[in-house]
C-alpha positions as CSV (number, residue, x, y, z in Angstrom):
1,M,114.1,81.4,79.4
2,E,117.1,79.3,80.5
3,N,116.5,77.4,83.7
4,L,120.2,77.5,84.5
5,N,121.4,79.9,87.2
6,L,117.9,80.9,88.3
7,P,117.9,83.3,91.3
8,N,117.0,81.3,94.4
9,H,115.3,84.3,96.1
10,I,113.6,87.3,94.5
11,A,112.6,90.3,96.5
12,I,110.2,92.8,95.1
13,I,109.4,96.4,95.9
14,M,105.9,96.7,94.5
15,D,105.5,100.4,93.6
16,G,103.0,102.4,91.6
17,N,99.6,101.2,92.5
18,R,98.3,104.7,93.3
19,R,99.9,106.3,90.2
20,W,98.5,103.5,88.1
21,A,95.0,104.3,89.3
22,K,95.4,108.1,89.1
23,E,96.6,108.0,85.5
24,K,93.5,106.0,84.6
25,G,91.2,108.3,86.6
26,L,90.3,105.5,89.1
27,D,90.1,105.5,92.8
28,Y,93.4,104.6,94.5
29,R,91.8,101.6,96.1
30,L,91.3,100.0,92.7
31,G,95.0,100.5,92.1
32,H,95.8,98.5,95.3
33,K,93.3,95.9,94.4
34,E,94.8,95.4,90.9
35,G,98.2,95.3,92.6
36,S,97.1,92.4,94.8
37,K,95.9,90.5,91.7
38,T,99.3,91.1,90.1
39,L,101.0,89.8,93.2
40,E,99.1,86.6,93.2
41,K,99.8,86.0,89.5
42,I,103.6,86.7,90.0
43,V,104.0,84.4,93.0
44,R,102.2,81.6,91.1
45,Y,104.4,82.1,88.0
46,S,107.6,82.4,90.0
47,Q,106.8,79.0,91.5
48,K,106.1,77.6,88.1
49,V,109.5,78.6,86.7
50,G,111.4,77.3,89.7
51,I,112.0,80.2,92.1
52,K,112.3,78.9,95.6
53,Y,111.7,82.2,97.6
54,I,109.9,85.4,96.9
55,T,109.6,88.3,99.4
56,V,107.5,91.4,98.8
57,Y,107.2,94.8,100.4
58,A,103.5,95.1,101.2
59,F,103.4,97.8,103.9
60,S,106.3,99.8,105.3
61,T,106.7,101.4,108.7
62,E,106.7,104.7,106.8
63,N,103.3,103.9,105.1
64,W,101.5,104.9,108.3
65,K,102.2,108.5,107.2
66,R,99.6,108.1,104.5
67,S,96.0,109.3,105.1
68,E,94.0,107.4,107.7
69,E,91.5,106.5,105.0
70,E,94.1,105.0,102.7
71,V,95.8,103.1,105.6
72,G,92.5,101.7,106.6
73,A,91.7,100.6,103.0
74,L,95.1,98.9,102.7
75,M,94.7,97.0,106.0
76,L,91.2,95.9,105.0
77,L,92.6,94.7,101.6
78,L,95.5,92.9,103.3
79,K,93.2,91.0,105.6
80,T,90.7,90.1,102.9
81,N,93.5,88.8,100.7
82,L,95.2,86.9,103.5
83,D,92.0,85.1,104.4
84,D,91.7,84.1,100.8
85,W,95.4,83.4,100.0
86,G,95.8,81.2,103.0
87,K,93.2,78.8,101.6
88,R,94.4,78.8,98.0
89,A,98.1,78.9,98.9
90,N,97.7,75.6,100.7
91,T,96.1,73.9,97.7
92,E,99.0,75.2,95.5
93,N,101.8,74.1,98.0
94,I,102.9,77.7,98.7
95,K,104.3,78.4,102.1
96,L,103.3,81.8,103.5
97,R,105.3,83.7,106.1
98,F,105.5,87.3,107.4
99,I,108.1,89.7,108.5
100,G,107.8,93.0,110.2
101,D,106.6,94.5,113.5
102,K,103.1,92.9,114.1
103,S,102.5,94.8,117.3
104,R,100.9,97.9,115.6
105,L,98.6,95.8,113.4
106,S,95.0,95.0,114.4
107,K,94.3,91.8,116.3
108,S,92.2,90.5,113.4
109,L,95.0,91.1,110.9
110,Q,97.4,89.4,113.2
111,K,95.1,86.5,113.5
112,S,94.8,86.2,109.7
113,M,98.6,86.2,109.4
114,E,98.8,83.5,112.0
115,N,96.2,81.4,110.3
116,C,98.1,81.7,106.9
117,T,101.4,80.7,108.6
118,E,99.8,77.7,110.4
119,R,97.8,76.5,107.4
120,T,100.8,76.5,105.0
121,K,103.6,75.6,107.4
122,D,104.2,72.1,106.0
123,N,104.0,73.1,102.3
124,T,107.2,72.5,100.3
125,G,106.8,74.8,97.4
126,I,107.8,78.4,97.0
127,V,108.2,80.4,100.3
128,F,106.2,83.5,99.9
129,T,107.2,86.1,102.5
130,I,105.1,89.3,103.0
131,A,106.7,92.3,104.7
132,I,103.9,94.1,106.6
133,N,104.8,97.1,108.9
134,Y,108.4,96.4,107.9
135,G,111.3,98.8,108.1
136,G,114.8,97.7,107.5
137,R,116.4,100.0,110.1
138,D,113.8,99.0,112.7
139,E,114.6,95.4,112.0
140,I,118.2,95.9,112.7
141,V,117.4,97.9,115.9
142,Q,115.2,95.1,117.2
143,A,117.9,92.5,116.4
144,T,120.4,94.7,118.2
145,K,118.2,94.9,121.3
146,K,117.7,91.1,121.4
147,I,121.5,90.5,121.1
148,A,122.1,93.2,123.8
149,E,119.8,91.3,126.1
150,M,121.7,88.1,125.4
151,V,124.9,89.8,126.5
152,K,123.3,91.4,129.5
153,S,121.9,88.0,130.7
154,G,125.3,86.3,130.2
155,K,124.1,84.0,127.5
156,I,126.8,85.3,125.1
157,E,129.9,87.4,125.2
158,V,130.4,90.6,123.2
159,D,133.1,88.7,121.1
160,D,130.4,86.2,120.1
161,I,128.6,88.8,118.1
162,N,129.2,88.2,114.4
163,E,127.3,88.5,111.1
164,E,125.7,85.1,111.5
165,L,124.3,86.0,115.0
166,I,122.9,89.2,113.7
167,S,121.3,87.4,110.7
168,N,119.8,84.9,113.0
169,N,118.1,87.6,115.0
170,L,116.5,89.4,112.1
171,Y,112.9,89.0,111.0
172,T,114.3,87.0,108.0
173,A,116.1,84.4,110.1
174,G,116.0,81.1,108.2
175,L,115.6,82.8,104.8
176,P,118.5,83.0,102.3
177,D,119.5,86.6,101.2
178,P,117.8,87.8,98.0
179,D,119.7,87.1,94.8
180,L,117.6,89.6,92.8
181,V,115.7,92.7,93.9
182,I,113.0,94.1,91.5
183,R,111.5,97.5,91.9
184,T,108.7,98.8,89.7
185,S,107.6,102.3,88.5
186,N,111.3,103.2,87.7
187,E,112.0,104.4,91.2
188,L,115.7,104.0,91.9
189,R,116.0,103.4,95.6
190,T,115.6,100.6,98.2
191,S,113.2,102.5,100.6
192,N,114.4,100.8,103.8
193,F,113.7,97.3,102.4
194,L,116.0,94.5,103.6
195,P,119.2,96.7,104.0
196,W,121.2,94.0,105.7
197,Q,120.1,91.2,103.4
198,I,120.5,92.9,99.9
199,V,124.2,94.0,100.2
200,Y,125.1,91.6,97.4
201,S,121.8,91.3,95.5
202,E,121.5,92.2,91.9
203,F,119.0,95.0,91.1
204,W,116.5,95.4,88.3
205,F,114.4,98.5,88.0
206,V,111.5,98.5,85.5
207,D,109.6,101.5,84.2
208,K,106.2,100.0,84.8
209,Y,103.7,100.4,87.5
210,W,103.1,97.3,89.7
211,P,99.6,96.5,88.4
212,D,101.0,96.2,84.9
213,F,103.9,93.9,85.9
214,S,103.6,90.6,84.0
215,E,105.0,87.1,83.7
216,E,107.1,88.3,80.8
217,D,108.7,90.9,83.1
218,V,109.6,88.1,85.5
219,D,111.3,86.4,82.6
220,N,113.1,89.6,81.6
221,A,114.4,90.1,85.1
222,I,115.7,86.6,85.3
223,K,117.4,86.9,82.0
224,V,119.1,90.1,83.2
225,Y,120.2,88.3,86.4
226,Q,121.6,85.4,84.4
227,S,123.6,87.7,82.3
228,R,125.4,89.3,85.2
229,N,128.6,88.0,86.9
230,R,128.2,88.0,90.7
231,K,131.6,88.5,92.3
232,F,130.6,89.1,95.9
233,G,133.5,91.5,96.3
234,A,136.1,89.3,94.7
235,K,138.0,90.4,91.7
């Protein structure tokens, strides 16, 4: 794989954990568990090849519609993983951060997220962002409310509102927009993931469930990205 023209920021919609487990006759929880192992492997490999940022869709605002049992299992897995990742990420120079509406999450999960952020805040390696209880439209609504409050309080004028101001009030403030978006399990949609940020991203859809996603797939996605000519609307 050529190291020239690497994507600076890769965003991943990790799809197919439940279907992977079902096709193997396994409990869905094992699918999510294998998916978490894959995530750790892919983040570590992405750092190795020189990717600076990776953002993953772990739990959406729509995922609350799943059964109470599955949501509970997912939240428990997230907390267990975060408690572990926070320790190991620090030893591997990985910086962890989170985006999404934390208010609906348990206090214990919020605490684990805070601990991970604090523990890894000074690390200088790959920035690993996890979207938990994240919805793209909700993100834009929340940013709009914050900006409206600024106008209402007289801090800014309506004419001060521009793309930069909106970007600076999103959950992803401080992060560059994704260069490449990967979605597994051959689903061809964005599912409310980073709608503001991915307007000029390249997309790569792979017909493989997330637990089966490999380092070779990362290489293939990067090669596809390197073969494309990003024009950003110019001729």
